[in-house]
VEXLUM-322243 format. One record per residue (C-alpha): residue number from 1; residue in one letter; chain; x, z, y. Coordinates in nm, 2 decimals. Layout:
! residues N
node bati = NUM&torti = a&milum = A&x = X&z = Z&y = Y .
...
//
This chain:
! residues 114
node bati = 1&torti = m&milum = A&x = 1.26&z = 1.93&y = -0.58 .
node bati = 2&torti = r&milum = A&x = 0.88&z = 1.92&y = -0.50 .
node bati = 3&torti = a&milum = A&x = 0.92&z = 2.20&y = -0.24 .
node bati = 4&torti = m&milum = A&x = 1.21&z = 2.01&y = -0.08 .
node bati = 5&torti = a&milum = A&x = 0.99&z = 1.69&y = -0.08 .
node bati = 6&torti = m&milum = A&x = 0.74&z = 1.88&y = 0.14 .
node bati = 7&torti = d&milum = A&x = 1.01&z = 1.92&y = 0.41 .
node bati = 8&torti = p&milum = A&x = 0.96&z = 1.63&y = 0.65 .
node bati = 9&torti = s&milum = A&x = 1.33&z = 1.63&y = 0.74 .
node bati = 10&torti = a&milum = A&x = 1.43&z = 1.58&y = 0.37 .
node bati = 11&torti = i&milum = A&x = 1.16&z = 1.35&y = 0.24 .
node bati = 12&torti = e&milum = A&x = 1.35&z = 1.03&y = 0.30 .
node bati = 13&torti = q&milum = A&x = 1.65&z = 1.16&y = 0.11 .
node bati = 14&torti = i&milum = A&x = 1.42&z = 1.27&y = -0.18 .
node bati = 15&torti = r&milum = A&x = 1.25&z = 0.92&y = -0.18 .
node bati = 16&torti = e&milum = A&x = 1.59&z = 0.75&y = -0.19 .
node bati = 17&torti = a&milum = A&x = 1.72&z = 0.97&y = -0.47 .
node bati = 18&torti = l&milum = A&x = 1.40&z = 0.92&y = -0.68 .
node bati = 19&torti = a&milum = A&x = 1.41&z = 0.54&y = -0.62 .
node bati = 20&torti = d&milum = A&x = 1.77&z = 0.53&y = -0.74 .
node bati = 21&torti = l&milum = A&x = 1.68&z = 0.72&y = -1.06 .
node bati = 22&torti = g&milum = A&x = 1.40&z = 0.47&y = -1.13 .
node bati = 23&torti = d&milum = A&x = 1.19&z = 0.72&y = -1.32 .
node bati = 24&torti = a&milum = A&x = 0.82&z = 0.67&y = -1.22 .
node bati = 25&torti = q&milum = A&x = 0.70&z = 0.99&y = -1.40 .
node bati = 26&torti = l&milum = A&x = 0.96&z = 1.20&y = -1.22 .
node bati = 27&torti = r&milum = A&x = 0.87&z = 1.03&y = -0.89 .
node bati = 28&torti = n&milum = A&x = 0.50&z = 1.09&y = -0.94 .
node bati = 29&torti = a&milum = A&x = 0.57&z = 1.46&y = -1.03 .
node bati = 30&torti = v&milum = A&x = 0.79&z = 1.52&y = -0.73 .
node bati = 31&torti = l&milum = A&x = 0.61&z = 1.30&y = -0.48 .
node bati = 32&torti = p&milum = A&x = 0.25&z = 1.25&y = -0.58 .
node bati = 33&torti = i&milum = A&x = 0.07&z = 0.97&y = -0.40 .
node bati = 34&torti = p&milum = A&x = -0.09&z = 1.10&y = -0.09 .
node bati = 35&torti = e&milum = A&x = -0.47&z = 1.15&y = -0.11 .
node bati = 36&torti = q&milum = A&x = -0.52&z = 0.98&y = 0.23 .
node bati = 37&torti = w&milum = A&x = -0.33&z = 0.78&y = 0.49 .
node bati = 38&torti = r&milum = A&x = -0.40&z = 0.58&y = 0.81 .
node bati = 39&torti = s&milum = A&x = -0.46&z = 0.21&y = 0.77 .
node bati = 40&torti = d&milum = A&x = -0.17&z = 0.15&y = 1.01 .
node bati = 41&torti = d&milum = A&x = 0.08&z = 0.38&y = 0.85 .
node bati = 42&torti = y&milum = A&x = 0.33&z = 0.09&y = 0.79 .
node bati = 43&torti = q&milum = A&x = 0.63&z = 0.31&y = 0.74 .
node bati = 44&torti = l&milum = A&x = 0.46&z = 0.48&y = 0.45 .
node bati = 45&torti = f&milum = A&x = 0.35&z = 0.15&y = 0.31 .
node bati = 46&torti = c&milum = A&x = 0.71&z = 0.03&y = 0.32 .
node bati = 47&torti = v&milum = A&x = 0.87&z = 0.34&y = 0.16 .
node bati = 48&torti = d&milum = A&x = 0.61&z = 0.40&y = -0.10 .
node bati = 49&torti = r&milum = A&x = 0.50&z = 0.10&y = -0.31 .
node bati = 50&torti = r&milum = A&x = 0.21&z = 0.30&y = -0.47 .
node bati = 51&torti = v&milum = A&x = 0.05&z = 0.36&y = -0.13 .
node bati = 52&torti = r&milum = A&x = 0.11&z = 0.00&y = -0.03 .
node bati = 53&torti = l&milum = A&x = -0.07&z = -0.12&y = -0.34 .
node bati = 54&torti = a&milum = A&x = -0.35&z = 0.13&y = -0.29 .
node bati = 55&torti = e&milum = A&x = -0.39&z = 0.02&y = 0.07 .
node bati = 56&torti = y&milum = A&x = -0.40&z = -0.34&y = -0.04 .
node bati = 57&torti = e&milum = A&x = -0.67&z = -0.26&y = -0.29 .
node bati = 58&torti = r&milum = A&x = -0.87&z = -0.06&y = -0.03 .
node bati = 59&torti = r&milum = A&x = -0.85&z = -0.36&y = 0.21 .
node bati = 60&torti = r&milum = A&x = -0.94&z = -0.61&y = -0.07 .
node bati = 61&torti = a&milum = A&x = -1.25&z = -0.40&y = -0.17 .
node bati = 62&torti = l&milum = A&x = -1.36&z = -0.38&y = 0.19 .
node bati = 63&torti = a&milum = A&x = -1.31&z = -0.76&y = 0.24 .
node bati = 64&torti = v&milum = A&x = -1.52&z = -0.83&y = -0.07 .
node bati = 65&torti = d&milum = A&x = -1.79&z = -0.59&y = 0.05 .
node bati = 66&torti = e&milum = A&x = -1.79&z = -0.76&y = 0.40 .
node bati = 67&torti = w&milum = A&x = -1.80&z = -1.10&y = 0.23 .
node bati = 68&torti = d&milum = A&x = -2.09&z = -0.98&y = 0.01 .
node bati = 69&torti = a&milum = A&x = -2.28&z = -0.86&y = 0.31 .
node bati = 70&torti = d&milum = A&x = -2.22&z = -1.19&y = 0.50 .
node bati = 71&torti = a&milum = A&x = -2.33&z = -1.39&y = 0.19 .
node bati = 72&torti = g&milum = A&x = -2.66&z = -1.21&y = 0.17 .
node bati = 73&torti = g&milum = A&x = -2.58&z = -0.91&y = -0.05 .
node bati = 74&torti = r&milum = A&x = -2.46&z = -1.07&y = -0.37 .
node bati = 75&torti = a&milum = A&x = -2.26&z = -0.83&y = -0.59 .
node bati = 76&torti = i&milum = A&x = -1.89&z = -0.90&y = -0.66 .
node bati = 77&torti = e&milum = A&x = -2.00&z = -1.05&y = -0.99 .
node bati = 78&torti = g&milum = A&x = -2.17&z = -1.32&y = -0.78 .
node bati = 79&torti = l&milum = A&x = -1.84&z = -1.44&y = -0.63 .
node bati = 80&torti = t&milum = A&x = -1.70&z = -1.74&y = -0.79 .
node bati = 81&torti = p&milum = A&x = -1.34&z = -1.71&y = -0.90 .
node bati = 82&torti = n&milum = A&x = -1.24&z = -1.95&y = -0.62 .
node bati = 83&torti = e&milum = A&x = -1.42&z = -1.73&y = -0.36 .
node bati = 84&torti = l&milum = A&x = -1.26&z = -1.41&y = -0.49 .
node bati = 85&torti = s&milum = A&x = -0.92&z = -1.58&y = -0.49 .
node bati = 86&torti = r&milum = A&x = -0.97&z = -1.69&y = -0.13 .
node bati = 87&torti = v&milum = A&x = -1.07&z = -1.34&y = -0.02 .
node bati = 88&torti = e&milum = A&x = -0.77&z = -1.18&y = -0.20 .
node bati = 89&torti = d&milum = A&x = -0.53&z = -1.44&y = -0.06 .
node bati = 90&torti = f&milum = A&x = -0.65&z = -1.38&y = 0.29 .
node bati = 91&torti = v&milum = A&x = -0.62&z = -1.00&y = 0.26 .
node bati = 92&torti = r&milum = A&x = -0.28&z = -1.03&y = 0.10 .
node bati = 93&torti = t&milum = A&x = -0.15&z = -1.27&y = 0.37 .
node bati = 94&torti = q&milum = A&x = -0.28&z = -1.05&y = 0.65 .
node bati = 95&torti = f&milum = A&x = -0.14&z = -0.73&y = 0.51 .
node bati = 96&torti = l&milum = A&x = 0.20&z = -0.88&y = 0.44 .
node bati = 97&torti = a&milum = A&x = 0.20&z = -1.03&y = 0.79 .
node bati = 98&torti = e&milum = A&x = 0.13&z = -0.69&y = 0.94 .
node bati = 99&torti = l&milum = A&x = 0.41&z = -0.53&y = 0.73 .
node bati = 100&torti = s&milum = A&x = 0.66&z = -0.80&y = 0.82 .
node bati = 101&torti = a&milum = A&x = 0.58&z = -0.76&y = 1.19 .
node bati = 102&torti = w&milum = A&x = 0.63&z = -0.39&y = 1.17 .
node bati = 103&torti = l&milum = A&x = 0.96&z = -0.43&y = 0.97 .
node bati = 104&torti = r&milum = A&x = 1.09&z = -0.67&y = 1.24 .
node bati = 105&torti = l&milum = A&x = 1.03&z = -0.40&y = 1.50 .
node bati = 106&torti = h&milum = A&x = 1.19&z = -0.13&y = 1.28 .
node bati = 107&torti = p&milum = A&x = 1.51&z = -0.29&y = 1.13 .
node bati = 108&torti = g&milum = A&x = 1.68&z = -0.08&y = 0.87 .
node bati = 109&torti = t&milum = A&x = 1.36&z = 0.05&y = 0.72 .
node bati = 110&torti = r&milum = A&x = 1.39&z = 0.08&y = 0.35 .
node bati = 111&torti = y&milum = A&x = 1.13&z = -0.13&y = 0.16 .
node bati = 112&torti = d&milum = A&x = 1.03&z = 0.02&y = -0.18 .
node bati = 113&torti = t&milum = A&x = 1.00&z = -0.24&y = -0.45 .
node bati = 114&torti = e&milum = A&x = 0.98&z = 0.00&y = -0.75 .
//
């Protein structure tokens, strides 16, 4: 199955079959999370929840770093819970808005919730 998953023409069928099985270990064995992706690869973010979550975490860490630089270089430990929550909410809202806009332009795209 892993060899089949490397075939671009079969990957969507493999993704769907693995999603239907609901077995995370099998999914990770057959389709390991990619090591890299583009920050605008919305189709991948939609069809692979693991990548979507990893991209959100990447964006969140970048936003915290940018906030830290703007705030004079305090470490994340220096953020108040309220400040950290505001940064996370902003990143989440922006990322979900980007995904929603992409999904509107590409109706019928499967959205992985597993």
